[in-house]
C-alpha positions as CSV (number, residue, x, y, z in Angstrom):
1,X,-16.8,141.7,55.6
2,X,-14.7,141.2,58.8
3,X,-15.6,143.0,62.0
4,X,-12.9,144.7,64.2
5,X,-13.9,145.7,67.7
6,X,-12.1,148.3,69.9
7,X,-13.4,148.1,73.5
8,X,-13.1,151.0,75.9
9,X,-10.2,150.5,78.3
10,X,-11.4,149.6,81.8
11,X,-8.0,148.8,83.5
12,X,-7.3,151.0,86.5
13,X,-5.3,154.0,85.6
14,X,-5.4,153.3,81.8
15,X,-6.1,156.6,80.0
16,X,-5.3,155.5,76.5
17,X,-7.6,154.5,73.7
18,X,-6.8,151.8,71.1
19,X,-8.7,153.7,68.3
20,X,-8.8,157.3,67.1
21,X,-11.0,158.6,64.3
22,X,-8.1,158.9,61.7
23,X,-7.2,155.2,62.1
24,X,-10.9,154.3,62.1
25,X,-11.2,155.9,58.7
26,X,-8.3,153.9,57.3
27,X,-9.8,150.6,58.5
28,X,-13.2,151.4,57.1
29,X,-11.5,152.3,53.8
30,X,-9.8,148.9,53.8
31,X,-13.3,147.3,53.9
32,X,-13.7,146.4,57.6
33,X,-16.7,147.0,59.8
34,X,-15.4,148.9,62.8
35,X,-17.1,148.7,66.2
36,X,-16.0,150.6,69.3
37,X,-17.2,150.9,72.9
38,X,-19.1,154.1,73.7
39,X,-16.9,156.8,75.2
40,X,-13.8,155.1,74.0
41,X,-12.1,158.4,73.6
42,X,-13.5,160.2,76.6
43,X,-10.2,160.3,78.5
44,X,-8.3,161.8,75.5
45,X,-10.9,164.4,74.7
46,X,-12.5,162.7,71.6
47,X,-16.3,162.4,71.6
48,X,-18.5,159.7,70.2
49,X,-19.6,162.0,67.4
50,X,-16.1,162.1,65.9
51,X,-15.9,158.3,65.9
52,X,-19.4,158.1,64.3
53,X,-18.3,160.5,61.6
54,X,-15.3,158.3,60.8
55,X,-17.6,155.3,60.2
56,X,-17.4,153.6,63.6
57,X,-20.5,151.8,65.0
58,X,-20.7,152.3,68.8
59,X,-21.8,149.6,71.2
60,X,-22.7,149.8,74.8
61,X,-20.6,147.1,76.3
62,X,-17.8,144.5,75.6
63,X,-20.2,141.6,75.0
64,X,-22.1,143.5,72.3
65,X,-19.0,144.0,70.3
66,X,-17.1,140.8,71.1
67,X,-19.9,138.5,70.0
68,X,-19.6,139.8,66.4
69,X,-15.9,140.6,66.2
70,X,-13.3,138.7,64.1
71,X,-10.6,140.8,65.7
72,X,-10.6,142.5,69.1
73,X,-7.9,145.2,69.5
74,X,-7.2,147.1,72.7
75,X,-4.3,148.5,74.8
76,X,-4.4,146.1,77.8
77,X,-5.4,142.4,77.9
78,X,-9.1,141.6,78.3
79,X,-10.2,140.0,81.5
80,X,-11.0,136.2,81.6
81,X,-14.8,136.8,81.7
82,X,-14.5,139.1,78.7
83,X,-12.4,136.5,76.8
84,X,-15.0,133.9,77.4
85,X,-17.5,136.1,75.5
86,X,-15.4,136.3,72.3
87,X,-16.2,134.5,69.2
88,X,-14.5,131.1,68.6
89,X,-11.7,131.6,66.0
90,X,-11.4,135.3,66.7
91,X,-8.0,137.1,67.2
92,X,-7.2,139.3,70.2
93,X,-4.5,142.0,69.8
94,X,-3.0,144.0,72.7
95,X,-0.2,144.4,75.1
96,X,-0.4,141.1,77.0
97,X,2.6,140.6,79.3
98,X,2.0,136.9,78.9
99,X,4.3,135.9,81.7
100,X,2.2,137.8,84.2
101,X,-1.2,136.6,83.2
102,X,-1.3,132.7,82.8
103,X,-5.0,132.8,83.7
104,X,-5.8,134.9,80.7
105,X,-3.7,132.8,78.4
106,X,-5.6,129.7,79.5
107,X,-8.9,131.6,78.9
108,X,-7.8,132.4,75.3
109,X,-7.1,128.7,74.7
110,X,-10.3,127.6,76.3
111,X,-12.3,130.1,74.2
112,X,-10.5,129.2,70.9
113,X,-9.2,132.7,70.6
114,X,-5.7,133.5,69.1
115,X,-3.8,136.1,71.2
116,X,-1.2,138.4,69.8
117,X,1.1,140.2,72.2
118,X,2.3,143.5,70.7
119,X,5.3,143.7,73.0
120,X,6.6,140.5,71.3
121,X,6.6,142.1,67.8
122,X,10.2,141.7,66.6
123,X,12.4,144.8,66.1
124,X,12.9,144.5,62.3
125,X,12.5,146.7,59.3
126,X,9.3,144.9,58.2
127,X,7.7,145.3,61.7
128,X,8.9,148.8,62.4
129,X,5.6,150.5,61.5
130,X,3.7,148.5,64.1
131,X,6.3,148.4,66.8
132,X,3.9,149.7,69.5
133,X,6.4,149.0,72.3
134,X,8.9,151.5,70.8
135,X,6.3,154.1,70.1
136,X,5.1,154.1,73.7
137,X,8.6,154.0,75.0
138,X,9.4,157.1,73.0
139,X,6.6,159.0,74.7
140,X,7.5,157.5,78.1
141,X,11.0,159.0,77.8
142,X,9.7,162.4,76.9
143,X,7.1,162.4,79.6
144,X,9.6,161.2,82.3
145,X,11.6,164.4,81.8
146,X,8.5,166.6,82.0
147,X,7.4,164.8,85.2
148,X,10.9,165.4,86.6
149,X,10.7,169.1,85.8
150,X,7.3,169.3,87.5
151,X,8.7,167.9,90.7
152,X,11.9,169.9,90.6
153,X,12.1,173.4,92.2
154,X,14.8,174.6,89.7
155,X,14.7,175.8,86.1
156,X,16.4,173.4,83.6
157,X,18.3,175.9,81.4
158,X,21.1,178.4,82.1
159,X,19.6,181.8,82.4
160,X,21.3,185.2,82.6
161,X,19.2,187.5,84.9
162,X,19.7,190.9,86.5
163,X,20.3,189.0,89.8
164,X,23.0,186.8,88.2
165,X,23.4,183.5,86.4
166,X,21.1,180.6,87.0
167,X,23.1,177.5,86.1
168,X,21.5,174.5,84.3
169,X,20.5,171.4,86.1
170,X,22.5,168.2,85.7
171,X,20.5,165.2,84.6
172,X,21.7,161.6,84.6
173,X,19.8,159.1,82.5
174,X,20.3,155.4,83.2
175,X,19.4,153.2,80.3
176,X,19.8,154.4,76.7
177,X,17.2,152.4,75.0
178,X,14.3,154.0,73.0
179,X,12.9,155.6,76.1
180,X,16.3,156.7,77.5
181,X,17.4,158.3,74.2
182,X,14.2,160.3,74.1
183,X,14.7,161.4,77.7
184,X,18.2,162.6,76.8
185,X,16.9,164.5,73.8
186,X,14.1,166.1,75.9
187,X,16.3,167.1,78.8
188,X,18.8,168.7,76.3
189,X,16.0,170.6,74.6
190,X,15.0,171.9,78.0
191,X,18.5,173.2,78.5
192,X,19.9,170.6,81.0
193,X,23.4,169.2,81.1
194,X,23.0,165.5,80.5
195,X,25.0,162.5,81.3
196,X,23.8,158.9,80.4
197,X,24.8,155.4,81.1
198,X,24.0,152.1,79.5
199,X,25.5,148.6,79.8
200,X,25.7,148.3,76.1
201,X,28.9,150.1,74.8
202,X,27.3,150.4,71.3
203,X,24.9,153.1,72.7
204,X,27.8,155.5,73.4
205,X,27.6,156.9,69.8
206,X,23.9,157.4,70.0
207,X,24.1,159.2,73.4
208,X,26.9,161.5,72.1
209,X,24.9,162.3,69.0
210,X,22.2,163.8,71.2
211,X,24.8,166.1,72.9
212,X,25.0,164.2,76.1
213,X,28.1,162.8,77.9
214,X,28.4,159.0,78.0
215,X,29.3,157.6,81.5
216,X,31.7,154.7,81.2
217,X,31.8,152.1,84.0
218,X,34.0,149.0,83.5
219,X,31.8,146.0,84.4
220,X,33.3,143.5,82.1
221,X,31.8,141.9,79.0
222,X,28.2,142.8,78.3
223,X,25.9,142.8,75.3
224,X,22.3,142.9,74.0
225,X,19.7,140.4,72.8
226,X,19.0,139.9,69.1
227,X,16.0,142.3,69.6
228,X,18.3,145.1,70.9
229,X,17.4,144.8,74.6
230,X,20.1,144.9,77.3
231,X,21.2,141.5,78.6
232,X,20.7,140.7,82.2
233,X,23.9,141.4,84.3
234,X,25.4,139.1,86.9
235,X,25.2,140.1,90.6
236,X,29.0,140.9,90.5
237,X,28.5,143.2,87.5
238,X,25.5,144.9,89.1
239,X,27.7,145.7,92.2
240,X,30.5,147.1,90.0
241,X,27.9,149.2,88.2
242,X,26.4,150.5,91.4
243,X,29.8,151.6,92.8
244,X,30.6,153.5,89.6
245,X,27.2,155.1,89.6
246,X,27.4,156.7,93.0
247,X,29.8,159.4,91.9
248,X,27.6,160.2,88.9
249,X,24.5,160.4,91.1
250,X,26.3,162.8,93.4
251,X,27.0,165.1,90.4
252,X,23.3,165.0,89.3
253,X,20.4,167.1,90.3
254,X,18.0,164.6,88.6
255,X,18.5,160.9,88.0
256,X,16.1,159.2,85.6
257,X,16.2,155.5,85.7
258,X,14.8,153.8,82.5
259,X,16.5,150.4,82.6
260,X,14.3,147.4,81.9
261,X,15.1,143.8,81.0
262,X,12.5,142.6,78.5
263,X,10.2,140.0,80.0
264,X,11.9,140.0,83.4
265,X,11.9,142.0,86.7
266,X,13.7,145.3,86.3
267,X,17.2,145.4,87.9
268,X,17.6,147.4,91.1
269,X,20.4,149.8,90.1
270,X,20.1,152.3,92.9
271,X,20.0,150.7,96.4
272,X,19.2,152.4,99.7
273,X,22.9,152.1,100.6
274,X,23.7,154.2,97.5
275,X,20.9,156.7,98.2
276,X,22.3,157.1,101.7
277,X,25.5,158.4,100.2
278,X,23.8,161.2,98.3
279,X,24.5,164.4,100.3
280,X,22.9,167.0,98.0
281,X,19.4,167.7,96.9
282,X,18.6,165.1,94.2
283,X,15.4,163.9,92.6
284,X,15.3,160.2,91.4
285,X,12.7,159.3,88.9
286,X,12.0,155.6,88.5
287,X,10.0,154.7,85.4
288,X,10.3,150.9,85.8
289,X,8.2,150.3,89.0
290,X,5.6,148.4,87.0
291,X,8.2,145.6,86.6
292,X,9.8,146.0,90.0
293,X,11.7,149.3,89.8
294,X,15.3,150.5,89.4
295,X,15.3,152.5,92.6
296,X,15.0,150.6,95.9
297,X,12.0,151.9,97.9
298,X,10.3,153.5,94.9
299,X,6.5,153.4,94.8
300,X,3.9,155.0,92.6
301,X,4.2,158.7,93.4
302,X,6.5,161.0,95.3
303,X,8.4,159.9,98.4
304,X,10.7,162.0,100.6
305,X,13.4,159.4,101.2
306,X,15.7,161.7,103.2
307,X,16.4,165.5,103.6
308,X,18.4,165.4,100.4
309,X,16.7,162.7,98.3
310,X,13.2,162.5,96.8
311,X,12.0,159.5,94.7
312,X,9.3,159.8,92.2
313,X,8.0,156.5,90.9
314,X,5.8,156.4,87.7
315,X,4.2,153.2,86.5
316,X,3.6,154.2,82.9
317,X,5.0,157.6,82.1
318,X,3.2,157.7,78.7
319,X,-0.1,157.8,80.5
320,X,0.6,161.5,81.2
321,X,0.5,162.2,77.4
322,X,-2.4,159.8,76.7
323,X,-3.7,161.6,73.6
324,X,-0.4,161.3,71.8
325,X,0.1,157.7,73.2
326,X,-3.4,156.8,71.9
327,X,-2.7,158.3,68.4
328,X,0.6,156.3,68.0
329,X,-0.9,153.1,69.5
330,X,-3.9,153.3,67.2
331,X,-1.7,153.8,64.1
332,X,0.5,150.9,65.1
333,X,-2.5,148.6,65.4
334,X,-4.0,149.9,62.1
335,X,-0.6,149.3,60.4
336,X,-0.5,145.8,61.9
337,X,-3.9,144.9,60.5
338,X,-3.2,146.5,57.2
339,X,0.0,144.6,56.8
340,X,-1.7,141.3,57.2
341,X,-4.8,142.2,55.2
342,X,-5.3,140.1,52.1
343,X,-6.0,142.7,49.3
344,X,-8.2,140.3,47.4
345,X,-10.5,138.9,50.1
346,X,-10.3,142.0,52.4
347,X,-9.7,139.7,55.3
348,X,-6.9,139.7,57.9
349,X,-4.8,136.5,57.6
350,X,-2.5,135.7,60.4
351,X,-0.2,132.9,59.1
352,X,1.6,131.0,61.8
353,X,4.5,130.5,59.4
354,X,5.1,134.2,59.1
355,X,8.1,135.2,61.1
356,X,6.4,138.2,62.7
357,X,3.3,136.2,63.7
358,X,5.4,133.3,64.9
359,X,7.1,135.6,67.4
360,X,4.1,137.4,68.8
361,X,1.4,134.8,68.8
362,X,1.2,133.6,72.4
363,X,-2.0,131.6,72.4
């Protein structure tokens, strides 16, 4: 019987859990022994009793679980000293951001531990059910709009009142990927007028299908990667885009920036020079500050940039809906393990020749 260990997250600001009772039951039913750190669900309102009822064995610390585990699954990458305590030949599954943590990658190699990076899972039909990056991005798009509404002093929808008409807010969403499309849908549900921009022309149909207006800015030939992510623009294209975006920003009451380039620093789409040209009350929400930020000057939290402009930076918007984010992440991990579970031996088999594993195995 193989053992899977789900540690409690210890990274600063991390509210999610990698395991919920419903996914724990599925793993136990598959024949795995499931261990979890005590209070793993404390930040999402799930007590240890619920995990115990689902068949989970609770351990006091990382070392107690890792020494027995064939698989360690969590949201964020383990620290180097934790990796050193893992069993030789074990597998570590998490979001890794491998390009940002060379020390941890070396620690995996030194410990003889295979590391799977969930953000490297390919966007394919076979891998869709464990595409954790997309499931978290969906929630980030939803949460970004709610966070914008919380920091806006106007109602989103049109309202007819005895005192007259309250007109809807105008929202501009920059980036129509998974997160951006969910942001568009959420803003529309709240009653806003929505305009959206993306460098990929093929997203126009998706934007319009959600009832939003697609902003067209001619910046020459653009495209996307084979995984569906936007390709990096040249500096000349970036400048053309910025010029075309100023007018759109001046029409908007809220601008939500959700443009990320996979594996690279996020592009600065809204410069201080552009912000200085905004002469009406506007809230800018930057959801990409963890990778550099789309809005120049954005930090984690709310900043009064000028009398007209406020900037709200959010590192991981999905953290504000941590219970739902935990549920989807846990199901993604469970689906991943189930997909690679040999039905005869009841063991997880990660074959390097498998196309999915070949793409997401980083150590």
